[in-house]
C-alpha positions as CSV (number, residue, x, y, z in Angstrom):
1,X,-12.9,-3.0,8.3
2,X,-14.4,-2.3,11.7
3,X,-17.9,-3.5,12.2
4,X,-20.7,-0.8,12.5
5,X,-21.7,-0.3,16.1
6,X,-18.6,-1.8,17.6
7,X,-15.5,0.0,19.0
8,X,-12.7,-0.9,16.6
9,X,-9.6,-2.6,18.0
10,X,-7.4,0.5,17.2
11,X,-8.6,4.1,16.9
12,X,-6.6,7.2,16.0
13,X,-8.8,10.2,16.8
14,X,-7.6,13.6,15.7
15,X,-4.0,12.6,16.3
16,X,-1.2,15.1,15.5
17,X,2.5,14.6,16.1
18,X,4.9,17.6,16.0
19,X,8.7,17.7,16.2
20,X,9.3,21.4,17.0
21,X,7.8,23.4,14.1
22,X,7.5,20.3,11.9
23,X,4.2,18.5,11.7
24,X,4.9,14.8,11.1
25,X,1.3,13.6,11.3
26,X,-1.7,16.0,11.1
27,X,-5.1,15.3,12.6
28,X,-5.2,11.6,11.7
29,X,-8.5,9.8,12.1
30,X,-8.2,6.0,11.5
31,X,-10.1,3.0,12.8
32,X,-8.6,-0.6,12.4
33,X,-10.8,-3.6,13.1
34,X,-10.0,-6.9,14.8
35,X,-8.1,-9.2,12.5
36,X,-7.6,-6.6,9.8
37,X,-4.5,-6.2,7.7
38,X,-3.9,-2.5,7.1
39,X,-1.0,-1.2,5.1
40,X,0.2,2.5,5.4
41,X,1.9,3.8,2.3
42,X,3.6,6.9,1.2
43,X,6.9,8.4,0.2
44,X,9.7,9.1,2.6
45,X,8.7,11.7,5.2
46,X,5.0,11.3,4.8
47,X,4.4,10.3,8.4
48,X,3.8,6.6,8.1
49,X,6.6,5.4,10.4
50,X,5.7,8.1,12.9
51,X,2.2,6.8,12.9
52,X,3.5,3.2,13.6
53,X,5.8,4.5,16.4
54,X,2.9,6.3,18.0
55,X,0.8,3.1,18.0
56,X,3.8,1.2,19.4
57,X,4.3,3.7,22.2
58,X,7.7,4.9,21.0
59,X,6.3,8.4,20.2
60,X,3.5,10.3,22.0
61,X,0.8,12.3,20.1
62,X,1.1,16.0,20.5
63,X,-2.7,16.2,20.2
64,X,-5.6,13.7,19.9
65,X,-6.1,10.2,21.3
66,X,-5.0,6.7,20.4
67,X,-7.2,3.9,21.8
68,X,-6.7,0.1,21.8
69,X,-9.7,-2.0,22.7
70,X,-11.4,1.3,23.8
71,X,-8.7,2.2,26.2
72,X,-6.7,5.4,25.8
73,X,-3.0,4.4,25.5
74,X,-1.3,7.8,24.9
75,X,0.7,7.6,28.1
76,X,1.3,3.8,28.1
77,X,4.8,2.4,27.5
78,X,5.5,-0.1,24.7
79,X,5.6,-2.9,27.2
80,X,2.1,-2.0,28.5
81,X,0.5,-2.1,25.0
82,X,1.6,-5.6,23.8
83,X,2.1,-4.3,20.3
84,X,5.4,-5.9,19.1
85,X,7.1,-4.5,16.1
86,X,9.1,-6.2,13.3
87,X,11.7,-3.6,12.3
88,X,13.2,-2.8,8.9
89,X,16.6,-3.8,10.3
90,X,14.9,-6.9,12.0
91,X,16.9,-6.0,15.2
92,X,17.8,-9.6,16.1
93,X,20.2,-10.1,19.1
94,X,23.6,-11.1,17.6
95,X,24.7,-12.6,21.0
96,X,21.8,-15.1,21.1
97,X,21.1,-18.1,18.8
98,X,17.9,-18.4,16.8
99,X,15.9,-20.2,19.5
100,X,16.9,-17.8,22.3
101,X,16.1,-14.8,20.1
102,X,12.6,-16.2,19.7
103,X,12.4,-16.9,23.5
104,X,13.4,-13.4,24.5
105,X,9.9,-11.9,24.9
106,X,8.7,-15.0,26.8
107,X,11.7,-14.7,29.2
108,X,10.8,-11.0,29.8
109,X,7.3,-12.2,30.9
110,X,8.7,-14.7,33.3
111,X,7.7,-17.8,31.4
112,X,9.7,-20.9,32.7
113,X,12.5,-22.2,30.5
114,X,10.8,-25.5,29.5
115,X,7.7,-23.7,28.4
116,X,9.7,-21.0,26.6
117,X,11.7,-23.6,24.7
118,X,8.5,-25.5,23.7
119,X,6.7,-22.4,22.4
120,X,9.8,-21.1,20.6
121,X,10.4,-24.4,18.8
122,X,6.7,-24.6,17.9
123,X,7.0,-21.2,16.2
124,X,10.2,-22.0,14.5
125,X,8.6,-25.1,13.2
126,X,5.6,-23.0,12.0
127,X,8.0,-20.7,10.2
128,X,9.8,-23.8,8.7
129,X,13.2,-23.0,10.2
130,X,13.2,-25.4,13.3
131,X,16.4,-26.9,12.1
132,X,18.1,-23.6,12.5
133,X,17.3,-23.3,16.3
134,X,20.9,-23.5,17.5
135,X,22.5,-21.4,14.7
136,X,23.9,-17.9,15.2
137,X,21.7,-15.3,13.6
138,X,24.8,-14.0,11.7
139,X,24.9,-17.3,9.8
140,X,21.4,-16.8,8.5
141,X,20.2,-15.6,5.1
142,X,18.0,-12.6,4.7
143,X,14.8,-14.7,4.4
144,X,15.7,-16.8,7.4
145,X,16.4,-13.8,9.5
146,X,13.0,-12.4,8.5
147,X,11.3,-15.6,9.7
148,X,13.2,-15.5,13.0
149,X,12.0,-11.9,13.6
150,X,8.4,-12.8,12.8
151,X,8.6,-15.8,15.2
152,X,10.0,-13.6,17.9
153,X,7.2,-11.1,17.5
154,X,4.4,-13.7,17.3
155,X,5.5,-16.1,20.0
156,X,3.8,-14.0,22.7
157,X,0.6,-14.2,20.7
158,X,-0.2,-10.5,20.5
159,X,-3.5,-9.1,19.2
160,X,-1.7,-6.5,17.1
161,X,1.6,-6.9,15.2
162,X,3.4,-3.8,13.8
163,X,5.7,-4.1,10.8
164,X,8.0,-1.3,9.6
165,X,9.1,-2.0,6.0
166,X,10.2,-5.5,7.1
167,X,11.1,-6.6,3.5
168,X,13.0,-3.6,2.2
169,X,16.3,-5.4,2.5
170,X,15.2,-8.7,0.8
171,X,15.8,-9.8,-2.8
172,X,12.8,-9.5,-5.1
173,X,12.2,-13.3,-5.1
174,X,12.3,-13.5,-1.3
175,X,9.9,-10.6,-1.1
176,X,7.3,-12.6,-3.0
177,X,7.8,-15.7,-0.8
178,X,7.6,-13.6,2.4
179,X,4.4,-11.9,1.2
180,X,2.8,-15.3,1.0
181,X,4.1,-16.3,4.4
182,X,2.8,-13.0,6.0
183,X,-0.6,-13.2,4.3
184,X,-1.1,-16.8,5.4
185,X,0.0,-16.1,9.0
186,X,-2.3,-13.2,9.3
187,X,-5.2,-15.1,7.9
188,X,-4.6,-18.2,10.0
189,X,-3.9,-16.4,13.3
190,X,-6.5,-13.6,13.0
191,X,-4.0,-11.1,14.4
192,X,-4.4,-7.5,13.4
193,X,-1.4,-6.4,11.2
194,X,-0.4,-2.8,10.7
195,X,2.2,-2.7,8.0
196,X,4.2,0.3,6.8
197,X,5.7,0.2,3.3
198,X,6.7,2.3,0.4
199,X,6.0,-0.6,-2.0
200,X,2.6,-0.6,-3.7
201,X,3.0,-4.2,-4.8
202,X,3.5,-5.3,-1.2
203,X,0.6,-3.3,0.2
204,X,-1.8,-4.3,-2.6
205,X,-0.8,-8.0,-2.5
206,X,-1.5,-8.4,1.3
207,X,-3.7,-5.7,2.8
208,X,-7.4,-5.6,3.4
209,X,-7.2,-1.8,3.4
210,X,-4.6,0.7,2.4
211,X,-3.9,4.1,3.9
212,X,-2.2,6.6,1.6
213,X,-0.3,9.4,3.3
214,X,1.4,12.6,2.1
215,X,3.2,15.2,4.2
216,X,1.6,13.9,7.4
217,X,-2.0,13.9,6.0
218,X,-4.1,10.9,5.2
219,X,-5.1,11.3,1.5
220,X,-7.2,8.2,1.1
221,X,-8.3,5.0,3.0
222,X,-9.8,2.1,1.1
223,X,-9.4,-1.4,-0.3
224,X,-6.5,-1.8,-2.8
225,X,-9.1,-2.0,-5.6
226,X,-10.8,1.2,-4.4
227,X,-7.5,3.1,-4.1
228,X,-6.2,1.8,-7.5
229,X,-9.4,2.3,-9.5
230,X,-11.0,5.3,-7.7
231,X,-8.2,7.6,-6.4
232,X,-9.6,10.3,-4.1
233,X,-7.5,13.1,-5.6
234,X,-4.7,13.9,-8.0
235,X,-2.0,13.0,-5.4
236,X,-3.3,9.5,-5.0
237,X,-3.9,9.1,-8.8
238,X,-0.2,10.1,-9.4
239,X,1.2,8.0,-6.5
240,X,-0.7,4.8,-7.2
241,X,-0.6,2.6,-10.3
242,X,0.3,3.8,-13.8
243,X,-2.5,6.3,-14.4
244,X,-2.9,8.7,-17.2
245,X,-4.3,12.0,-15.9
246,X,-6.0,14.3,-18.4
247,X,-7.5,17.7,-17.5
248,X,-10.1,19.6,-19.5
249,X,-13.2,21.8,-19.7
250,X,-16.7,20.3,-19.6
251,X,-18.6,21.0,-22.8
252,X,-21.6,18.7,-22.4
253,X,-23.4,16.4,-20.0
254,X,-26.2,14.0,-20.9
255,X,-27.5,10.6,-19.9
256,X,-24.7,10.0,-17.4
257,X,-21.8,10.8,-19.8
258,X,-19.7,14.0,-19.5
259,X,-17.8,15.3,-22.5
260,X,-14.7,17.5,-22.1
261,X,-12.4,19.4,-24.3
262,X,-8.8,18.4,-23.5
263,X,-5.4,19.0,-25.0
264,X,-5.7,15.5,-26.5
265,X,-9.1,16.1,-28.1
266,X,-12.7,15.7,-27.0
267,X,-13.0,12.9,-24.4
268,X,-15.9,11.3,-22.6
269,X,-16.5,9.7,-19.2
270,X,-19.4,7.9,-17.5
271,X,-20.0,9.7,-14.3
272,X,-21.9,9.1,-11.1
273,X,-22.1,10.8,-7.7
274,X,-20.8,14.3,-6.9
275,X,-18.4,15.0,-9.8
276,X,-17.9,17.9,-12.1
277,X,-20.4,18.0,-15.0
278,X,-21.4,21.7,-15.4
279,X,-20.4,23.0,-18.9
280,X,-17.5,25.5,-18.6
281,X,-16.2,23.9,-15.4
282,X,-12.8,22.1,-15.1
283,X,-12.6,18.3,-14.9
284,X,-9.9,15.7,-14.5
285,X,-10.0,12.2,-16.0
286,X,-8.0,9.3,-14.7
287,X,-7.5,6.4,-17.1
288,X,-5.5,3.3,-15.9
289,X,-2.7,2.2,-18.2
290,X,-4.0,-1.3,-18.2
291,X,-7.4,-0.1,-19.6
292,X,-5.8,1.2,-22.8
293,X,-6.4,-0.5,-26.2
294,X,-3.8,0.0,-28.9
295,X,-4.0,0.0,-32.6
296,X,-1.8,0.8,-35.6
297,X,-4.8,2.5,-37.2
298,X,-7.5,4.9,-35.9
299,X,-10.7,3.0,-35.0
300,X,-13.1,5.9,-34.7
301,X,-13.7,5.1,-31.0
302,X,-15.2,7.6,-28.6
303,X,-12.0,8.1,-26.6
304,X,-9.1,7.9,-29.0
305,X,-5.8,9.7,-29.1
306,X,-2.8,9.6,-31.4
307,X,0.5,8.8,-29.7
308,X,4.2,8.3,-30.5
309,X,6.1,5.5,-28.9
310,X,9.0,6.6,-26.8
311,X,10.2,3.5,-25.0
312,X,9.2,0.1,-23.6
313,X,9.6,-1.1,-20.0
314,X,9.6,-4.9,-19.7
315,X,8.8,-6.4,-16.3
316,X,8.1,-10.1,-16.4
317,X,5.2,-10.8,-18.7
318,X,3.9,-7.2,-18.5
319,X,5.2,-4.4,-20.7
320,X,4.7,-0.7,-19.9
321,X,4.7,1.4,-23.1
322,X,5.7,5.0,-22.7
323,X,4.2,7.4,-25.3
324,X,4.2,11.1,-26.1
325,X,0.9,12.6,-26.9
326,X,0.3,15.4,-29.4
327,X,0.7,18.1,-26.7
328,X,4.0,16.6,-25.6
329,X,2.5,15.1,-22.4
330,X,3.5,11.5,-21.3
331,X,1.0,8.7,-21.8
332,X,1.3,5.1,-20.7
333,X,-0.3,1.7,-21.6
334,X,0.3,-1.7,-20.0
335,X,0.0,-4.9,-22.0
336,X,0.9,-8.6,-21.7
337,X,3.8,-9.4,-24.0
338,X,1.6,-11.7,-26.1
339,X,-0.8,-8.9,-26.8
340,X,2.1,-6.9,-28.4
341,X,3.2,-9.6,-30.7
342,X,0.6,-8.6,-33.3
343,X,1.7,-4.9,-33.2
344,X,4.6,-3.6,-35.1
345,X,6.2,-1.6,-32.3
346,X,9.3,0.5,-32.7
347,X,10.5,3.7,-31.1
348,X,8.9,6.6,-32.9
349,X,6.0,4.5,-34.3
350,X,2.6,6.2,-34.3
351,X,-0.2,4.4,-32.4
352,X,-3.8,5.1,-31.5
353,X,-4.9,4.5,-27.9
354,X,-8.6,4.1,-27.0
355,X,-10.7,3.3,-23.9
356,X,-14.4,3.1,-23.0
357,X,-16.0,6.0,-21.2
358,X,-17.0,3.7,-18.4
359,X,-13.3,2.9,-17.6
360,X,-12.6,6.6,-16.8
361,X,-12.5,7.8,-13.2
362,X,-13.3,11.4,-12.7
363,X,-11.5,13.0,-9.7
364,X,-14.0,14.3,-7.2
365,X,-14.2,18.1,-6.8
366,X,-12.1,18.8,-9.9
């Protein structure tokens, strides 16, 4: 996060990008600090790639200003910005071997051949693929190609590296390995990474801060923990994580706890700050699926609802249980497999879900 009183390394100030009548990015304000890892997330068409392309100089803002190191760059070409990009397709040159691919940016800068070779080999060694230096890129695996693309982008030692869904074509096990490589590189080099992805797991695993976008608008900026546990609005709550969203009418507020009448019964939440608490007003609770306790019998807890099990979704050691509530709405709980061994789970079984009032997030302004 940018330090108070200092001009951030990158600033988007009121930036809008239109394509004809279509607004791809609308009045974006975003500051990125030196050495920060920022991930921009959202579904297809949300404006995240357009944002990255504007920072790279491949698109110009229709309105607003982009600054790098305090300097307006709206009119600067990509070459003048020194913001290399690792593409989704990796865009390696098929007519060059691995080493010459990595050397390419240095050659464009007029670096002599011996120095180019030395730097390229040093980066290939750092990426643990030095033995592939003379190989054609067509002979490489997906993970190896990924490392070549990273070495090519980093060999010029830029202050900012842009990454546009660079792991979308990799197998799941390679994604996990490359996450570790990227996170280590960014930490060791102190380079600012701006990373576009549709994958929540990638963004949350690596980024210092996450930017959530929808239809060209920034919905929330915060740490992964802030975005996951305290979504700014219903869109973020539905987009991120496995949240249960429950709306109701406030019936009582006392000693920091609000009570609401909902379709699932009377439910409570501990509230702070500027949130709905006036009796008669609407309110929306967000409860993370991983905060849910399950029991085969009612426990008389403050927040407790009766559910029918619909299905189980097994992912590694974590199981997502899909339920139907009494009003027909979906409800989810996430548990470790070992936690479920003591419960007699079968489709159609009745369960009781409960959660503490302090684990409820109340959406602001609702």
